[in-house]
C-alpha positions as CSV (number, residue, x, y, z in Angstrom):
1,X,-3.1,2.6,16.9
2,X,-5.0,3.0,13.7
3,X,-3.5,2.1,10.3
4,X,-5.0,2.8,6.9
5,X,-4.3,0.3,4.0
6,X,-4.8,1.8,0.6
7,X,-5.1,-0.5,-2.4
8,X,-4.8,1.3,-5.7
9,X,-6.1,0.8,-9.2
10,X,-7.1,-2.7,-10.5
11,X,-6.4,-4.3,-7.2
12,X,-10.1,-5.0,-6.9
13,X,-9.4,-7.6,-9.6
14,X,-6.8,-9.6,-7.6
15,X,-7.2,-13.3,-8.2
16,X,-8.5,-12.7,-11.7
17,X,-6.1,-10.2,-13.3
18,X,-2.8,-11.8,-14.4
19,X,-2.5,-14.3,-11.6
20,X,0.9,-15.4,-12.9
21,X,2.1,-11.9,-11.8
22,X,-0.2,-10.8,-9.0
23,X,-1.2,-14.2,-7.5
24,X,-4.5,-16.0,-7.0
25,X,-5.6,-14.4,-3.8
26,X,-8.6,-12.1,-4.0
27,X,-8.6,-8.7,-2.5
28,X,-11.0,-10.0,0.2
29,X,-8.5,-12.7,1.1
30,X,-5.6,-10.2,1.2
31,X,-7.7,-7.9,3.4
32,X,-8.5,-10.8,5.8
33,X,-4.8,-11.6,6.1
34,X,-4.1,-7.9,6.8
35,X,-6.8,-7.8,9.4
36,X,-5.4,-11.0,11.1
37,X,-1.8,-9.6,11.2
38,X,-3.1,-6.2,12.4
39,X,-4.8,-7.9,15.3
40,X,-1.6,-9.8,16.3
41,X,0.2,-6.4,16.2
42,X,-2.5,-4.7,18.3
43,X,-3.4,-2.4,15.4
44,X,-6.8,-1.3,14.2
45,X,-6.7,-1.4,10.5
46,X,-9.0,-0.1,7.7
47,X,-8.6,-1.3,4.1
48,X,-9.8,0.8,1.2
49,X,-9.5,0.3,-2.6
50,X,-9.7,3.1,-5.2
51,X,-9.1,3.1,-8.9
52,X,-8.9,6.9,-9.2
53,X,-5.9,9.0,-8.4
54,X,-8.1,11.7,-6.8
55,X,-9.8,9.3,-4.4
56,X,-6.4,8.0,-3.3
57,X,-5.2,11.5,-2.6
58,X,-8.4,12.4,-0.7
59,X,-7.9,9.3,1.4
60,X,-4.3,10.2,2.2
61,X,-5.4,13.7,3.2
62,X,-8.1,12.3,5.4
63,X,-5.6,10.0,7.1
64,X,-3.9,13.0,8.7
65,X,-4.9,13.1,12.3
66,X,-7.0,9.9,12.0
67,X,-4.3,7.3,11.5
68,X,-0.8,6.7,12.9
69,X,0.4,5.4,9.5
70,X,-0.5,4.2,6.0
71,X,0.3,1.1,3.9
72,X,-0.2,1.9,0.3
73,X,-0.1,-0.1,-2.9
74,X,-0.4,2.7,-5.5
75,X,-0.4,0.2,-8.4
76,X,0.6,1.8,-11.7
77,X,0.3,5.3,-10.2
78,X,3.6,4.5,-8.4
79,X,5.3,5.0,-11.7
80,X,4.1,8.5,-12.6
81,X,1.8,10.1,-10.0
82,X,3.7,13.0,-8.6
83,X,0.4,14.1,-7.1
84,X,0.2,11.0,-4.9
85,X,3.9,11.4,-4.0
86,X,3.2,15.0,-3.0
87,X,0.2,13.9,-0.9
88,X,2.3,11.2,0.9
89,X,4.9,13.8,1.6
90,X,2.4,16.3,2.8
91,X,0.4,14.3,5.4
92,X,3.2,14.0,8.0
93,X,2.6,10.4,9.0
94,X,4.7,7.4,8.0
95,X,3.7,5.6,4.8
96,X,5.1,2.2,3.6
97,X,4.7,1.3,-0.1
98,X,3.8,-2.2,-1.2
99,X,4.0,-3.9,-4.6
100,X,2.9,-7.5,-5.1
101,X,5.3,-8.0,-8.0
102,X,9.0,-7.3,-8.1
103,X,8.9,-4.0,-10.0
104,X,12.6,-4.0,-10.5
105,X,12.2,-7.2,-12.7
106,X,9.2,-5.9,-14.7
107,X,8.9,-3.7,-17.8
108,X,11.2,-0.7,-18.0
109,X,8.4,1.8,-17.2
110,X,7.5,-0.1,-14.0
111,X,11.0,-0.2,-12.6
112,X,10.9,3.3,-11.1
113,X,8.4,4.4,-8.4
114,X,8.1,8.1,-8.0
115,X,5.9,7.6,-4.9
116,X,8.6,5.5,-3.1
117,X,10.8,8.5,-2.4
118,X,8.0,10.0,-0.2
119,X,7.6,6.8,1.8
120,X,9.5,5.5,4.8
121,X,10.1,2.2,2.9
122,X,9.0,-0.1,0.2
123,X,8.2,-3.8,0.1
124,X,8.2,-5.3,-3.4
125,X,8.0,-8.8,-4.9
126,X,6.6,-10.7,-2.0
127,X,3.1,-11.1,-3.3
128,X,0.3,-10.6,-0.7
129,X,2.9,-11.3,2.1
130,X,4.3,-7.9,1.3
131,X,1.4,-6.3,3.1
132,X,2.2,-8.3,6.3
133,X,5.8,-7.2,6.1
134,X,4.7,-3.6,5.5
135,X,2.4,-3.7,8.5
136,X,5.1,-5.1,10.7
137,X,7.5,-2.4,9.7
138,X,4.9,0.3,10.1
139,X,4.1,-1.0,13.5
140,X,7.7,-0.7,14.6
141,X,8.0,2.8,13.1
142,X,5.0,4.2,14.8
143,X,5.8,2.5,18.1
144,X,9.3,4.0,18.2
C-alpha cells in the first residue's frame, strides 16, 4: 500500500527554525525515520514538502487513486485553510494530521485546527515521533 506524507510550510527549515518548539531533527532525518517505519509496516511511502497552499491542495488531489492514505502536517495552514480542509474532505481517502508541537498549548490562534475535522485523526505534541504514530494509525485504518 502506498502512503503520501505531506509536509507543509516552513518544515523545510526543521532543525534550524525554533528548535525549542520543533526539535533539532532536519526534514531529511524525519523523512528517513518515516521511510524506516513505513518499511516495517510494509508501506510504500513518498514524502513531499510544499510551502504554498495551492501545491498542497494539488498534491492532495493527485493522491486520489494513487495512494491508500495521507499523513499531513499542514503547518500554520491548519489554523485557517478551509481550502485544504475541503481538499482533504474531497479526496475520499483517509488522512491523518500531524503537528510537531502541542498546538493546544500554543498561542491562541494555533489552538484550533480547521483541517483536523476533515481528517480521520490528529497526532499533536510528540515531535517527529508523531509521524511514526500517524503512519501506524493510518496503516491500521487502510488495512481494516
